[in-house]
N, C-alpha and C positions, 0 to 999 in steps of 0.2 A: 120080156122084161130084160133090159140090159143092166147087169151088175157084174163088173169085173172083180175077181179076187185079186187082192194086192197083198203080196207077202211082205212081211217086215223086212227081210233081207234084201228084197228087190229094190225098195225105195228108201232105205234107211239113210242114203246120203242127203235126202231132202231135209232131214230134221237136225240141223245144226242151228244152235240158238245163241243169241247174245244174252246179256244179262236181263234184258227187259222184254223180250218178245219170244213167242213161239209161233210156229207155222202149223196150221191144221189143214187137213184135206178131208173132205166129206162129200157123199152123195145123199146125205140126210138133210133135209131142210125143215127146221122147226119154224113155227109162226114167229118166235122171238128172234131167231137168226134172220129170217127174212126181213122183219121190221128193222133190224139193226143195219142190214144191208141197204135198205131203202133210206134209212137216216143218213148214212154216209153219201149215197148218191145225191140225195137232196142237199146235203151240206156243201157238196163241191159242184153243184149244178150239173151233174151228169144226166143227160136226158135218158128217159126210159118210158116204156109203155105199160103202166100199171094195170090197164084193162086188157092188155094184150099179151105179147110174148113175155113180158116181165111180171105178170101177175103171180101170185103165190102158187096158184094151182098149175099154171103153165110151166113155171120154173121146176116145181116139184115133179112134174111129169117128164120134163127134159132130163133131169137127174136120174130118174128111174129107168128110162127107156133108151137113152142114147149115151155115148161115151162123154159125159160132161161131169165135171167136179167143181166144187166151190172150194177155193183155197183162201184162208184168211189168217190175219196176223192179229195176235192178242197179246196183252201184257200178262205174263204168267210165269209159273214156275216150270222149267223145262222137264222136271220129273213127271209132271202130270200129263204130258202130251202123249197122245196115242196116234197111231197111223190113220186109222179110220175112226173119227170121232163119232160116237153113237148119238142118237137124238137125246137121250137122257143126260149126256155130258155137255152138250153144246151151250145150253143156257148158262152153264157155270163159267164160261169163258167170255161172256159178253161184259162190256161193250167191245166191239171190234176196233182195231186200229186201221186196218185196210182189208180190201177184199179184191178177188179176181175170179172170173169164171173161166175155167180151163176146159177145152173141148178138143175133139179131133174128128176128122172125117175119114180116118184110115190112112191118110197121106199127108195132111197138113194139120199142124197143131194150131189152135186158135187161142189167143190171150185176149179175152173179152171183159168188158166192164170193169177195168182196173180203176180203183179208187182208194185214196187214203184219206181219213179224217183230217180236217184242217189242223187240229192240235198235234197231229203226228206226222205232218209233212216236213220235208227236208231232213229226215232221219234215216233215209235209205230203205224204207219200207217198200215203196213201189219197185225199186230195183230188186230188192230180195224176193218180192212175190213174183216178178217176171223170171228172174234166175231159177227159182224153185219150180215155177211152172214148166220151164224148159227141162229141167232135170227129171221132173215127173213124166213129162211127154216122152222123153228118151226111154223110160222104162216101158213105155207103150209102143216101142219101136217107131216113134214119130221123131223125125230129124229136120223137118222144115217147119218153121214157126212164123205165125202171121198175126197181125193186129190191124184192124180197121180204125183209123183215127180221123176225126173230122178236121177239115183243112185249117180251121182257125184255132185248133187246140195246140198251141205253140209248146206248152209244157210237156204234154204227152209226146209230141214229135221229137223234142229235144232229149227226153228220157230214152225213147226207143233208139234214137241215133247214138246216144252215149252207150247203149247196150249192144251195139254193132248191128242193128237192124238196118236194112236198106230201104229207103223211101223210093217207091215206084211211081213217079209222076206220069208215066205213060199208061197207067191202068186207070180205067174209069169204072166205077162201080154201078151196076144197073140193079134195080129191084122191081118186083111187081108184087102187089099186095091185094089179096081178096078183101081186106078190111083195113081201114087207116090206123087202127090201134095195134095191128100185129107187129 
């Protein structure tokens, strides 16, 4: 089982708040948190595999056994925020404003499934989630950050360009799937 201990001192830089939002980081997935993540993905038409890799059980297993975290933005009182939000506390922070799944393979940090609810877009939440994901990955000694973006997703491409990510048009992504829903 993969579960890294994160010290408060090590990643306290991540938790700077504006007047209206807090950033949480967790490897705990409650059904209510999962349903709210799906709500946001549906709201912004982010494609996902609910019967495969993005199912509740599969995401829960990935969080438990791999270096993967959910980072999310909520409207909250900054005094209530904790570094590792426990399952008992998560439901108190719903509904989410935005979410990103952060992971790494020991060399490259991945910023996955970034989405912000429509009523919270154009407030800097996506940029903040990416920046805080990078800060967190640095605490894991990861200094190379990547995101896979579908070619027709102009909004995400503009965001990552603004955040100084380099688009590599010379790289073609290949995949092989044992099942179509994976």
